[in-house]
C-alpha positions in Angstrom: 0.0 0.0 0.0 1.2 3.5 -0.8 0.5 4.9 2.7 1.8 2.3 5.4 0.3 4.7 8.1 -3.1 3.9 6.9 -2.8 0.2 7.3 -4.1 -1.9 10.2 -1.8 -4.0 12.0 -3.4 -7.1 10.4 -2.8 -5.5 6.9 1.0 -4.9 7.9 1.5 -8.6 8.9 0.1 -9.5 5.6 2.4 -7.1 3.7 5.5 -8.4 5.9 4.6 -11.9 5.1 4.4 -11.3 1.5 7.6 -9.1 1.4 5.6 -6.1 0.0 6.6 -3.8 3.1 9.1 -4.2 5.9 9.0 -3.3 9.5 11.8 -0.7 9.0 10.0 1.2 6.3 6.9 1.1 8.3 8.5 2.4 11.5 10.0 5.2 9.6 6.6 6.1 8.1 5.0 6.3 11.4 7.8 8.5 12.8 7.3 10.7 10.0 3.7 10.9 10.5 4.4 11.6 14.3 6.7 14.5 13.4 4.1 16.0 11.1 1.0 15.9 13.4 2.0 15.3 16.9 3.0 19.0 17.5 -0.7 19.7 16.9 -2.2 16.8 18.8 0.2 16.3 21.5 -0.6 12.6 21.6 3.0 11.4 22.6 5.1 12.6 25.6 8.0 10.5 24.7 9.3 9.1 21.4 12.7 7.5 20.9 13.5 6.7 17.3 16.8 4.8 17.6 15.7 2.0 19.8 12.4 1.5 17.8 14.4 1.3 14.5 16.8 -1.1 16.1 13.7 -3.1 17.0 12.3 -2.9 13.5 15.7 -4.0 11.9 15.7 -7.1 14.0 12.0 -7.7 13.0 12.9 -7.4 9.3 15.6 -9.8 9.6 13.3 -12.4 11.3 10.8 -11.7 8.5 13.5 -12.1 5.7 14.2 -15.6 7.2 10.5 -16.3 7.3 10.6 -16.7 11.1 8.7 -14.0 12.9 9.1 -14.2 16.6 5.5 -13.6 17.6 2.0 -12.3 16.4 2.8 -8.7 16.4 6.3 -8.8 14.9 7.2 -5.6 13.5 4.0 -3.8 14.3 4.3 -0.3 15.8 2.6 0.1 19.0 2.3 3.0 21.6 2.0 2.7 25.5 0.1 5.0 27.7 2.4 7.0 30.2 0.8 5.3 33.1 2.5 1.7 32.2 6.0 1.0 32.9 8.2 0.7 30.0 11.8 -0.2 30.2 14.0 2.4 28.5 11.5 5.0 28.7 10.2 7.5 31.4 6.8 6.8 32.9 5.9 10.1 34.3 2.1 9.4 34.6 1.6 12.9 33.2 3.2 14.5 36.3 5.7 17.0 37.0 6.3 15.4 40.4 8.0 12.5 39.0 11.7 12.5 38.2 12.5 11.6 34.5 16.2 11.0 35.2 15.7 7.9 37.3 16.5 4.3 36.0 13.6 3.1 33.9 14.5 -0.7 33.9 11.0 -2.5 34.3 8.5 -3.6 31.9 4.9 -3.8 33.0 3.3 -7.2 32.0 1.7 -5.8 29.0 4.7 -4.1 27.9 6.7 -7.3 28.4 4.2 -9.4 26.3 4.3 -6.9 23.4 8.0 -7.1 23.2 8.1 -10.9 23.4 5.4 -10.7 20.5 7.8 -8.6 18.5 6.0 -5.3 18.6 8.1 -2.1 17.9 7.5 0.4 20.6 7.4 3.9 19.3 7.0 5.8 22.7 4.6 6.8 25.4 1.2 8.5 24.9 0.0 11.5 26.9 -2.4 11.1 30.1 -3.8 13.5 32.5 -1.7 13.5 35.8 -2.0 9.9 37.3 -4.8 9.2 35.0 -7.2 11.3 37.2 -9.9 12.6 34.7 -11.7 12.1 31.5 -9.9 14.9 29.6 -6.2 14.7 28.7 -4.7 18.0 29.9 -2.1 18.4 32.5 0.6 21.0 33.5 3.4 18.6 32.2 2.1 18.0 28.7 -0.5 20.6 28.0 -3.7 19.7 26.0 -4.1 16.7 23.9 -6.3 17.4 20.9 -8.9 15.6 18.8 -7.9 14.6 15.3 -11.4 15.2 14.0 -11.3 18.9 15.3 -8.3 20.4 16.9 -10.6 22.6 19.1 -12.2 19.6 20.7 -10.9 17.3 23.4 -9.4 13.8 22.8 -11.2 12.7 26.1 -9.3 10.8 28.6 -7.6 9.5 30.5 -6.2 7.5 27.4 -6.6 10.7 25.3 -3.0 10.5 23.9 -3.5 6.9 23.2 -6.9 7.3 21.2 -5.8 10.5 19.4 -2.6 8.7 18.2 -4.4 5.6 16.8 -7.2 7.8 15.2 -4.7 10.2 13.5 -2.7 7.2 12.1 0.4 7.7 14.3 0.3 4.0 15.3 -1.9 1.1 14.4 -2.2 -0.2 18.1 -1.9 1.6 21.3 -2.5 0.6 24.9 -4.7 2.5 27.4 -6.0 2.0 30.8 -9.6 2.4 31.9 -10.6 3.1 35.6 -14.0 4.9 35.0 -14.1 5.0 31.0 -10.6 6.1 30.3 -10.3 3.7 27.1 -13.9 4.1 25.9 -14.4 7.8 26.5 -11.5 8.9 24.3 -12.2 6.0 21.8 -15.7 7.4 21.4 -14.4 11.1 21.0 -11.8 10.2 18.7 -13.6 7.6 16.6 -11.7 4.5 17.2 -12.3 1.0 18.6 -11.5 0.9 22.2 -11.7 -2.2 24.5 -12.1 -2.6 28.3 -11.6 -6.3 28.9 -12.8 -8.1 31.9 -11.0 -7.1 35.2 -7.9 -9.0 35.6 -8.0 -10.5 32.0 -4.8 -8.2 31.2 -2.3 -8.6 34.1 -1.2 -5.4 35.6 2.0 -4.4 37.5 2.3 -2.4 39.6 -1.5 -2.4 40.4 -3.4 1.0 40.4 -3.7 3.0 43.5 -7.3 3.4 42.4 -8.2 -0.2 43.0 -9.9 -3.0 41.3 -11.7 -0.7 38.9 -8.6 -0.3 36.7 -8.4 -2.2 33.5 -5.7 -2.1 30.6 -7.1 -2.4 26.9 -6.1 -1.7 23.3 -7.1 1.1 20.9 -7.2 0.3 17.4 -8.9 1.2 14.2 -10.4 -2.2 13.6 -11.8 -5.0 15.7 -9.5 -7.5 14.4 -6.5 -5.7 15.5 -8.0 -5.5 19.0 -8.4 -9.2 19.0 -4.8 -9.7 17.8 -3.6 -7.5 20.4 -5.6 -9.0 23.1 -4.2 -12.5 22.4 -0.8 -11.1 23.4 -2.0 -8.8 26.1 -3.9 -11.5 28.1 -0.9 -13.9 28.5 -0.1 -14.5 32.2 2.3 -12.7 34.5 2.8 -13.8 38.2 3.3 -10.3 39.4 -0.4 -9.5 39.3 -2.1 -11.6 42.1 -5.5 -10.3 41.0 -5.2 -11.5 37.5 -7.6 -14.2 36.1 -6.6 -17.7 35.1 -4.6 -17.9 32.0 -6.7 -17.8 28.9 -5.4 -19.8 26.0 -8.2 -19.1 23.6 -7.7 -17.2 20.4 -9.9 -14.2 20.3 -9.4 -14.0 16.4 -11.1 -17.4 16.0 -14.9 -17.0 15.8 -14.6 -13.3 15.2 -16.7 -13.5 12.1 -19.4 -15.7 13.5 -22.0 -12.9 13.7 -24.7 -12.2 16.4 -27.7 -14.1 14.9 -29.7 -15.4 17.9 -28.0 -13.3 20.5 -30.0 -11.7 23.2 -29.4 -8.1 23.2 -30.6 -5.6 26.0 -30.7 -2.0 24.6 -30.9 0.6 27.4 -30.7 4.2 25.7 -30.3 5.8 29.2 -29.6 3.2 31.7 -32.7 4.8 33.4 -31.2 7.9 34.6 -28.9 9.4 31.7 -29.7 12.5 29.7 -28.4 12.0 26.1 -27.6 14.4 23.3 -30.2 14.2 20.6 -27.8 13.3 17.8 -25.9 10.8 19.9 -29.3 9.2 20.7 -30.5 9.0 17.1 -27.2 7.4 15.9 -27.1 4.8 18.6 -30.8 3.7 17.8 -29.8 3.3 14.2 -26.9 1.3 15.3 -29.2 -0.9 17.5 -31.5 -1.4 14.4 -28.6 -2.6 12.5 -27.8 -5.2 15.2 -31.3 -6.4 15.0 -31.3 -6.5 11.2 -28.4 -9.1 11.7 -30.5 -11.6 13.6 -30.0 -10.4 17.2 -33.0 -10.4 19.6 -33.2 -7.0 20.9 -35.2 -5.9 23.9 -35.3 -2.4 25.2 -34.9 -2.7 28.9 -33.0 -0.8 31.9 -30.8 -2.9 34.0 -32.7 -1.2 37.1 -30.0 0.4 39.0 -29.5 4.0 40.1 -26.7 6.1 38.9 -23.6 4.8 40.6 -21.6 8.0 40.1 -21.4 8.6 44.0 -19.8 5.1 44.4 -17.2 5.8 41.6 -16.1 9.1 42.5 -16.0 8.4 46.3 -13.6 5.4 45.7 -11.8 7.4 43.1 -11.2 10.4 45.3 -10.0 8.0 48.2 -7.5 6.8 45.4 -6.3 10.2 44.6 -5.8 11.0 48.4 -3.7 7.7 48.6 -1.3 9.0 45.8 -1.2 12.4 47.1 -0.3 11.2 50.5 2.7 9.4 49.0 4.2 12.6 47.7 6.5 15.0 49.4 5.6 18.6 49.9 7.8 19.6 47.0 5.9 17.2 44.6 2.6 18.2 45.8 3.3 21.8 45.1 3.8 21.0 41.3 0.6 18.7 40.8 -2.3 19.4 38.6 -5.0 21.5 40.3 -7.6 18.8 39.4 -5.7 16.1 41.0 -5.1 18.2 44.1 -8.8 18.9 44.3 -9.5 15.3 43.9 -7.2 14.3 46.7 -8.8 16.9 49.0 -12.1 15.6 48.4 -10.8 12.1 49.1 -9.4 13.2 52.4 -12.9 13.8 53.8 -14.0 10.2 53.6 -14.0 8.1 56.8 -13.1 4.4 56.8 -16.8 3.6 57.3 -17.9 5.7 54.3 -15.4 3.6 52.0 -16.6 0.4 53.4 -20.3 1.5 52.7 -19.4 2.4 49.3 -17.7 -0.9 48.6 -20.9 -2.7 49.9 -23.0 -0.7 47.4 -20.5 -1.6 44.7 -21.0 -5.2 45.6 -24.8 -4.9 45.2 -24.5 -3.4 41.8 -22.1 -6.2 40.7 -24.5 -8.8 41.9 -27.3 -7.0 40.0 -25.5 -7.0 36.9 -24.4 -10.7 37.1 -28.1 -11.5 37.6 -29.1 -9.2 34.6 -26.6 -10.9 32.3 -27.9 -14.4 32.9 -31.0 -13.3 30.9 -29.0 -11.1 28.2 -25.9 -12.0 26.2 -25.1 -8.3 25.7 -26.0 -4.9 26.9 -26.0 -1.9 24.4 -26.0 1.8 25.4 -24.4 5.0 24.1 -20.7 5.4 24.8 -20.9 9.0 26.1 -24.0 11.2 26.3 -22.3 13.9 24.3 -19.8 14.3 21.4 -16.3 15.7 22.0 -16.5 19.1 23.7 -14.0 22.0 23.7 -10.6 21.2 24.8 -9.8 22.9 28.1 -6.8 23.6 30.3 -6.1 21.7 33.6 -8.1 23.4 36.3 -10.8 25.0 34.3 -13.7 24.1 36.5 -14.3 23.4 40.2 -13.9 19.6 40.8 -16.9 17.6 41.9 -18.3 14.5 40.9 -20.7 15.9 38.1 -17.8 17.9 36.7 -15.5 15.0 36.6 -17.8 12.3 35.2 -21.3 13.5 35.0 -21.2 13.6 31.3 -20.1 10.1 31.0 -22.7 8.0 33.0 -22.4 4.9 30.7 -18.8 4.1 31.4 -18.1 4.0 34.9 -20.8 1.6 36.1 -18.9 -1.1 34.2 -15.7 -0.4 35.9 -17.5 -0.9 39.3 -19.0 -4.3 38.0 -15.6 -5.2 36.2 -17.5 -6.4 33.0 -15.9 -6.3 29.5 -17.2 -3.4 27.5 -16.2 -1.8 24.2 -16.9 1.4 22.2 -17.1 1.4 18.4 -18.0 4.3 16.2 -21.6 4.4 14.9 -21.7 7.8 12.9 -20.9 11.3 13.0 -22.7 14.4 14.3 -23.8 17.2 11.9 -20.5 18.9 12.9 -18.6 15.8 11.8 -17.6 14.5 15.3 -17.7 10.9 16.2 -20.4 9.2 18.1 -19.7 6.0 20.1 -21.7 2.7 20.6 -21.0 0.7 23.8 -21.4 -3.1 23.9 -21.2 -4.6 27.5 -20.8 -8.4 27.7 -21.1 -10.6 30.8 -18.0 -11.0 33.1 -15.4 -13.1 31.1 -17.3 -12.5 27.8 -14.5 -10.7 26.2 -14.5 -12.8 23.0 -18.2 -12.3 22.7 -17.9 -8.5 22.9 -15.3 -8.6 20.1 -17.4 -10.9 18.1 -20.5 -8.5 18.3 -18.4 -5.5 17.6 -16.9 -7.1 14.4 -20.3 -7.8 13.3 -21.3 -4.3 13.5 -18.1 -3.2 12.0 -19.0 -5.3 9.0 -22.1 -3.2 8.3 -20.3 0.3 9.2 -16.5 0.2 8.8 -14.7 2.6 11.2 -13.9 6.0 9.5 -10.7 7.7 9.6 -10.5 11.5 10.3 -9.3 13.8 7.6 -5.7 12.9 6.8 -4.7 16.5 8.2 -7.1 18.2 10.7 -9.1 20.8 8.9 -7.5 23.7 11.0 -4.1 22.3 11.2 -2.3 25.3 9.3 -4.0 27.8 11.8 -3.2 25.6 14.8 0.5 25.6 13.8 
């Protein structure tokens, strides 16, 4: 293909196999694309071409011998700046962390990607400690949306989503503690998967607790399945990880959804949804029905768990804050500081009560999913809004997550959930459809998303954002 940066990972692997492209020329093409657009997007906070090209050259030699070392050999991948990566700083979007310290440890997902032959391009931006659904921080500034540079990329995996959607890499790895994969995937128009909790091992574990998941961003469902086959491999450092899953998520991906029982909840019983978003999601659900799924409009029957999510989240922020020195605290993001101050007000009894309420929600959803194969909702209530600097609003639960009420419930319940684009607004911004599966139903979520993708392939944003010249 004439432009390797428009290729999916699956397509790149075919080109390598048929010797029509090489990992070296592919890696160089992506770095050229990063140099062209990343000054506008601020999707990357760290790139280092020399190690990546060395990795690509080693991959090229393996392909020339017909002996790739793994299923992602030579595929460029980016890693969110919350995930430890040997040889690259992991600053967590914070000025409080010393970039000059040794960086000698790979997190489990990073180690598995290296073993599979992936070429690691660099680290993608995050708000400080992944603390919010917008990607802005005093360290890296504002990460922008490739569909419209005036709009937010979402967060906290905003750099990850923006990089994939803009063609800066075919696969990028994000984290999701309250929607942080699915929010930016919906805003930037790419596929984003939050697997079942523990399906992808993590180390160190998130200070925000057992709501934190790791998942891939891609421009095709097949690429996400390919990435998950690598990411879900076991690692003993994560004592919360699920038992090893040796299944192939690419197998059965084309089996369709005929006969599946789908619950469609347009509001979850409590959300207010933008009219354009609501119409696009309903059209998408009609497509699912036309493919043979049995669709029933029904709400799961729980109240908005925003108070549970933000209470536990603020306590997590207080935990991180308490581990910083006074000098480090002085240079933190005002939004993170505000979250920590809110967390300081919770008693041990209140935290225990929140966890009990979370358990009730999890039990309700386990029972609900006994009668439904999938739950379908909008991904976010609104399209991407204006990009804003850190500290732009007073921090409270509504400001933090009130506009994304479909995402955080399924961090609390730990279920697999994905976002896939289902149309554009009249202003040309992506709209996301969320598919939620039963616990451990990751392969089913991917299969259903692939069925929908076949009816409406994922569009890419303009090759260069419309106002790029002015933004420069």
